[in-house]
C-alpha positions in Angstrom: 27.7 -0.7 -6.8 28.4 1.9 -4.2 26.2 2.4 -1.2 23.8 5.4 -1.4 24.7 8.6 0.3 22.7 8.7 3.6 22.0 12.4 3.3 20.6 12.0 -0.2 18.3 9.1 1.0 17.1 11.3 3.8 16.4 14.2 1.4 14.4 11.9 -0.9 12.4 10.5 1.9 11.6 14.0 3.3 10.5 15.1 -0.2 8.2 12.1 -0.5 6.7 12.7 2.9 6.3 16.5 2.2 4.5 15.6 -1.1 2.2 13.3 0.8 1.6 15.4 3.9 2.8 18.9 3.2 6.0 20.6 4.2 7.6 19.7 7.5 10.2 21.6 9.5 13.2 23.0 7.8 16.0 20.5 7.0 18.4 20.2 9.8 15.8 21.4 12.3 15.9 18.4 14.5 13.9 17.9 17.7 15.0 20.0 20.7 17.1 18.2 23.3 15.2 16.2 25.9 11.5 15.5 25.7 9.5 17.3 23.1 7.5 20.3 24.3 3.7 19.7 24.6 1.9 21.1 21.6 -0.3 24.0 22.6 -2.5 23.9 19.5 -3.5 21.2 17.1 -0.6 20.5 14.7 -0.8 18.3 11.7 2.6 16.7 12.2 2.7 15.9 15.9 3.0 12.3 17.0 2.5 11.1 20.6 4.6 8.0 21.4 4.7 5.9 24.5 5.7 2.5 25.7 6.1 0.3 28.7 9.4 -1.2 29.7 9.0 -4.0 27.2 8.7 -1.5 24.3 11.1 1.1 25.6 14.0 0.3 23.3 11.8 0.1 20.2 10.1 3.3 21.2 13.4 5.1 21.3 14.4 3.8 17.8 11.0 5.0 16.5 11.1 8.3 18.2 14.4 9.1 16.5 13.2 7.8 13.1 10.0 9.8 13.2 11.8 13.0 13.9 14.9 12.5 11.8 13.7 10.6 8.8 10.0 11.7 8.5 10.3 15.2 9.9 7.3 14.9 12.3 7.4 16.5 15.8 7.4 13.9 18.6 5.8 14.1 22.0 7.3 11.4 24.1 4.8 10.2 26.7 7.3 7.8 28.4 8.4 5.5 29.8 12.0 6.7 29.9 13.8 3.6 31.0 13.5 -0.2 31.1 12.3 -0.1 34.7 9.0 -2.1 35.1 5.9 0.1 34.6 2.2 -0.6 33.7 1.4 -0.3 29.9 -2.1 1.1 30.4 -0.7 4.3 31.9 1.4 5.0 28.8 -1.1 3.9 26.2 -3.7 6.1 27.8 -1.3 9.1 27.9 -0.7 8.7 24.2 -4.4 8.2 23.4 -5.4 11.3 25.4 -3.0 13.4 23.4 -4.6 12.2 20.2 -8.1 12.4 21.4 -7.6 16.0 22.6 -6.3 17.0 19.2 -2.9 18.1 20.5 -1.3 15.3 18.4 -2.6 14.1 15.0 -1.4 10.5 15.5 -0.1 8.3 18.2 2.1 5.2 18.6 2.1 2.8 21.5 4.6 0.0 22.0 4.7 -2.9 24.5 6.0 -6.5 24.3 3.1 -7.9 22.2 1.1 -4.7 21.5 -2.2 -6.2 22.6 -2.6 -4.7 26.1 -1.7 -1.2 24.8 -4.2 -1.5 22.0 -6.9 -2.4 24.5 -6.0 0.4 26.8 -5.8 3.1 24.1 -9.1 2.1 22.6 -10.8 2.8 25.9 -10.2 6.6 25.3 -13.1 8.2 23.4 -12.1 9.3 20.0 -9.2 6.9 19.6 -9.1 4.2 16.9 -6.0 2.2 17.8 -4.9 -0.6 15.4 -2.4 -3.3 16.3 -0.3 -3.9 13.1 2.3 -6.4 12.2 2.8 -6.1 8.5 2.4 -3.7 5.6 -1.2 -4.8 4.8 -2.5 -4.2 8.3 -0.8 -0.8 8.6 -2.1 0.3 5.3 -5.6 -1.0 5.9 -5.7 0.6 9.4 -5.3 4.0 7.8 -7.1 3.6 4.5 -10.2 1.8 5.7 -10.4 2.5 9.5 -8.8 6.0 9.8 -6.8 4.6 12.7 -5.2 7.4 14.7 -3.1 5.3 17.0 -0.7 2.5 15.9 0.2 -0.3 18.3 3.3 -2.4 17.9 4.7 -5.4 19.7 8.4 -5.1 20.3 8.7 -8.9 20.5 6.6 -9.3 17.4 8.1 -6.9 14.8 11.8 -6.1 14.4 13.2 -2.6 14.2 13.3 -2.3 10.5 9.8 -3.5 10.0 8.6 -1.3 12.8 10.1 1.8 11.1 8.4 0.8 7.8 5.0 0.3 9.6 5.3 3.7 11.2 6.2 5.3 7.9 3.1 3.7 6.3 0.9 4.7 9.2 2.1 8.3 9.0 1.9 8.7 5.2 -1.2 6.6 4.2 -4.3 8.8 3.9 -7.8 7.8 4.9 -9.7 6.5 1.9 -13.0 8.1 2.9 -15.9 7.1 0.6 -17.6 3.9 1.7 -15.2 3.7 4.6 -16.4 6.9 6.2 -19.8 5.4 7.0 -18.1 2.5 8.6 -15.8 4.6 10.7 -18.8 6.7 11.8 -20.5 3.5 13.0 -17.4 2.6 15.0 -17.4 6.0 16.6 -21.2 5.7 17.4 -20.4 2.7 19.5 -18.6 4.9 21.9 -21.7 7.0 22.3 -23.7 3.9 23.1 -25.6 3.9 19.8 
């Protein structure tokens, strides 16, 4: 059996994503060189991504996969090297982009994912879920309407991380009985 043509696989993935989320950018319209421009208005297919030094390498892999394979626009909130930095700064930057509506979803990466989850969830309007398998990623979207995904670079490998991001970006919120529960989560922010 011959290996599948990479272009054909990418085309099929893009078609599936477009069916689930609506058309993305034209084929071949990759991200601009350097950091993505800041979205000036809400855009349905913008993802903010950020990491500390422990998650930098995985963030770079995910940034490329999100743009190239899934066709989403990516706002890279840093860090931009493996030099030591503090994860709360980058998790908060991603969370603020999502809470403001400039990005629809966000992804934060550190070594274990725990600290970035805690930091992102301090920003009002953010529901950050630390995921480590298909079930947690799917549940985070279907049941909890999570808008930020946290990953641990020392917990999930690159292939699994890409799969989790794909699930996170393509799984719709289930609504229904889950809507009431998400509203109760959001009411906690307002001290109710």
